[in-house]
C-alpha positions in Angstrom: 35.6 87.4 45.7 37.2 89.6 43.0 35.5 87.6 40.2 32.1 87.9 41.9 32.6 91.7 42.2 33.6 92.0 38.5 30.6 89.9 37.5 28.2 92.1 39.5 29.7 95.3 38.1 29.4 94.0 34.5 25.8 93.0 35.1 25.1 96.4 36.6 26.8 98.2 33.7 24.7 96.2 31.2 21.4 96.9 32.9 22.4 100.6 33.3 23.0 100.9 29.6 19.6 99.3 28.8 18.0 101.7 31.3 19.7 104.8 29.8 18.7 103.8 26.3 15.0 103.5 27.3 12.7 106.1 25.8 10.7 106.0 29.0 13.6 107.5 30.9 13.6 110.5 28.6 9.9 111.0 29.1 10.2 110.7 32.9 13.1 113.2 32.8 10.8 115.7 31.2 8.1 114.9 33.8 10.6 115.3 36.6 11.7 118.6 35.1 8.1 119.8 35.1 7.7 118.7 38.7 10.9 120.6 39.6 9.6 123.7 37.8 6.3 123.5 39.7 8.1 123.3 43.0 10.3 126.3 42.1 7.7 128.6 40.6 4.7 127.5 42.5 6.0 126.0 45.8 9.0 128.2 46.6 7.3 131.4 45.4 4.2 130.6 47.6 6.5 130.4 50.6 8.0 133.8 49.7 4.6 135.3 49.2 3.1 134.0 52.4 6.0 133.2 54.9 5.0 131.5 58.1 6.8 131.9 61.4 6.0 129.4 64.2 6.9 130.3 67.7 7.5 127.6 70.3 7.6 128.0 74.1 6.2 130.4 76.6 8.3 133.3 75.2 5.9 133.5 72.3 3.0 134.5 74.5 4.8 137.2 76.4 5.8 137.7 80.0 4.3 135.2 82.5 3.5 136.7 85.9 4.3 134.3 88.7 3.8 136.8 91.6 6.2 136.4 94.5 7.0 132.7 93.6 10.3 131.9 92.1 9.8 131.4 88.3 12.3 128.5 88.5 9.6 126.6 90.5 7.5 126.5 87.3 10.4 125.6 85.1 10.6 129.1 83.7 13.7 131.2 83.0 14.2 134.9 83.1 14.0 136.5 79.6 16.8 139.0 79.2 15.9 140.1 75.7 12.7 139.2 74.0 14.1 140.0 70.5 16.9 137.5 70.9 14.7 134.8 72.3 12.2 135.2 69.4 15.0 134.9 66.9 15.9 131.6 68.5 12.5 130.1 68.9 11.0 131.2 65.6 11.2 128.8 62.7 10.4 129.5 59.1 8.0 126.9 57.8 8.2 125.6 54.3 4.9 123.8 54.3 1.6 125.2 53.0 -1.2 124.1 50.7 1.0 124.5 47.6 3.8 122.4 49.1 1.4 119.8 50.3 -0.1 119.4 46.8 3.4 119.1 45.2 4.5 116.6 47.9 1.5 114.4 47.3 2.2 114.6 43.5 5.6 113.1 44.1 4.3 110.6 46.7 1.7 109.4 44.1 3.6 109.5 40.8 7.2 108.3 41.6 6.1 105.0 43.3 4.0 103.9 40.4 6.7 104.9 37.9 9.3 102.7 39.7 6.9 99.8 40.2 6.0 99.7 36.5 9.5 100.2 35.1 11.2 97.7 37.4 8.5 95.0 37.0 8.4 95.4 33.2 12.2 95.0 33.1 12.0 91.6 34.7 8.9 90.4 32.9 10.5 91.4 29.6 13.4 89.1 30.4 11.0 86.3 31.2 9.1 86.7 28.0 12.2 87.2 25.8 14.0 84.2 27.3 16.9 86.2 28.8 16.1 85.0 32.3 16.0 81.4 31.1 19.4 81.9 29.5 20.7 83.3 32.8 19.7 80.1 34.5 22.1 78.1 32.3 25.1 80.0 33.8 24.2 78.8 37.2 24.7 82.2 38.7 22.9 83.4 41.9 19.6 85.1 41.2 20.7 87.7 43.7 23.2 89.1 41.2 20.4 89.5 38.6 18.0 91.2 41.0 20.7 93.4 42.6 21.9 94.6 39.2 18.3 95.5 38.2 17.8 97.4 41.5 21.0 99.4 41.2 20.4 100.2 37.5 16.8 101.3 37.9 17.6 103.4 41.0 20.7 105.0 39.4 19.0 105.9 36.2 16.0 107.5 37.9 18.1 109.3 40.4 20.3 110.6 37.6 17.1 111.8 35.8 16.0 113.5 39.0 19.4 115.1 39.4 19.3 116.6 36.0 15.7 117.9 36.4 16.0 119.3 39.9 19.7 120.3 39.4 18.8 123.0 36.9 16.4 124.7 39.2 18.6 124.0 42.2 21.4 126.0 40.6 19.0 128.8 39.9 17.8 128.8 43.5 21.3 128.7 44.9 22.1 131.9 43.0 18.8 133.8 43.4 17.3 132.3 46.6 18.3 132.1 50.2 19.6 129.3 52.4 16.2 128.4 53.8 14.6 128.0 50.4 17.6 126.0 49.2 17.2 123.6 52.2 13.5 123.2 51.4 14.3 122.4 47.8 16.9 119.9 48.9 14.4 118.2 51.2 12.0 117.8 48.3 14.8 116.4 46.2 15.7 113.9 48.9 12.1 112.9 49.3 12.1 111.8 45.6 15.3 109.9 46.0 14.0 107.9 49.0 10.9 107.1 47.0 13.0 105.9 44.1 15.2 103.7 46.2 12.3 102.1 48.1 10.0 101.4 45.2 12.7 100.3 42.9 13.3 97.5 45.3 9.6 96.8 45.7 9.3 96.6 41.9 11.6 93.5 42.0 9.0 91.6 43.9 6.3 92.6 41.5 8.5 91.4 38.6 9.5 88.2 40.3 6.0 87.1 41.1 4.4 88.2 37.8 4.3 86.1 34.6 2.8 88.5 32.1 3.0 92.3 31.6 -0.7 92.6 32.4 -0.3 90.7 35.6 2.6 92.8 36.6 0.7 96.0 35.8 -2.3 94.8 37.9 -0.1 93.9 40.9 1.8 97.2 40.7 -1.4 99.2 40.7 -2.7 97.1 43.6 0.4 97.7 45.7 0.5 101.4 44.8 -3.2 102.0 45.6 -2.9 100.0 48.9 0.1 102.0 50.1 -1.1 105.4 48.9 -4.8 105.3 49.7 -6.0 102.2 51.6 -3.2 102.1 54.3 -4.3 105.3 55.9 -7.8 103.9 56.6 -6.2 100.8 58.1 -4.1 102.9 60.4 -7.1 104.9 61.7 -9.1 101.7 62.2 -6.4 99.8 64.0 -5.4 102.8 66.3 -9.1 103.2 67.4 -9.1 99.8 69.1 -5.6 100.1 70.7 -5.5 101.1 74.3 -4.7 104.8 74.8 -1.3 104.1 76.5 -0.1 102.3 73.4 -1.6 104.6 70.7 1.4 106.8 70.2 4.0 104.0 69.8 1.5 101.9 67.7 0.9 104.9 65.4 4.6 105.5 64.9 5.3 101.8 64.1 2.4 101.7 61.6 3.8 104.8 59.9 7.3 103.2 59.7 5.8 100.1 58.0 4.6 102.2 55.1 7.4 103.9 53.2 5.1 106.5 51.7 3.8 107.6 55.1 7.2 107.5 56.8 8.8 109.6 54.1 5.9 112.0 54.2 6.3 112.4 58.0 10.1 112.9 57.6 9.6 115.5 54.9 7.1 117.5 57.0 9.5 117.5 59.9 12.3 118.7 57.7 10.1 121.5 56.6 9.6 122.6 60.3 5.9 121.8 60.1 5.6 118.9 62.5 3.2 121.1 64.6 0.5 120.0 62.2 0.5 116.5 63.8 -1.0 118.0 67.0 0.3 118.1 70.6 0.1 114.3 71.0 2.9 113.9 68.5 5.3 116.6 69.8 7.8 113.8 70.2 8.3 114.0 66.5 9.7 117.5 67.0 12.1 116.2 69.6 13.1 113.2 67.5 13.6 115.6 64.5 15.8 117.9 66.6 18.0 115.0 67.8 18.1 113.3 64.4 16.4 110.2 65.8 13.5 110.4 63.3 15.9 110.5 60.4 17.7 107.4 61.7 14.4 105.5 62.2 13.3 106.3 58.7 16.6 105.4 57.1 16.8 102.1 59.0 13.2 101.2 58.1 13.9 101.9 54.4 17.1 99.8 54.6 15.3 96.9 56.2 12.5 97.1 53.5 15.0 97.0 50.7 16.9 94.0 52.2 13.7 92.1 52.9 12.3 92.7 49.4 15.6 91.6 47.8 15.6 88.4 49.9 11.9 87.6 49.3 12.2 88.4 45.5 15.3 86.1 45.4 13.3 83.3 46.9 10.3 83.9 44.7 12.2 84.0 41.4 14.0 80.8 42.3 10.6 79.1 42.4 8.7 81.0 39.7 11.6 82.3 37.5 
């Protein structure tokens, strides 16, 4: 067991050194820094310029006259101080057109970056003969794939940490707690994307033989998950009986990491009201932490399934 752990750690260290030496990583660090700057100067500042308070409950519409009937019959409670109630029910929303544009920018760019980098790393080993050499050691392919996954995820998360960390420090000094929480949500959104699509890139690399084939497959998976999947959801939900529409919609969302991470981020930004009254359950799940648990469990299962499938594919096609 100890020897296996040492072997995996050495392989991760080797892959991590290769990733950190890559010129692509420097270019992506600059790109991430530009994205962080946009979120700070364009996103956060837009929230400051046009803050939005959302009120929930009957308190937001004033006093409800129930006549001589006990208000408890309607599920109402006496309001002792409207100011105190409004302070409790109002939530500052960190979601507007600017934030939506920046969120989509991350949801579009980071997945394709991960897919191309991870796939090219495996394909380069195939073309250079390193993978063939690895076969002669009679080591499990899982070690190889796991080290690739950890190295790619760690290097990109480190790049994100440097880029967003600079503006995070500035925001922690000059901003307020609400803005800092929004910034942290945006940073975590990027981390979840990196972890999920770094794993998915292993499948692209395992099934591809040439760089062009890997690039084509990466673009296909990316375009399907980012653009095509939404139309499939709407088409499928239309033919599902009304009683099962809500559960079916939530399951379909969890099956696509981009959509599930998008929904989680919107909920974290206190903007789940945009989904409409039919999906108020998302607000309840967000308050209880159930939504976060569902998202994390679905991402964990995706990573494990992709690692298993990639391991089986590379055994056959490696």
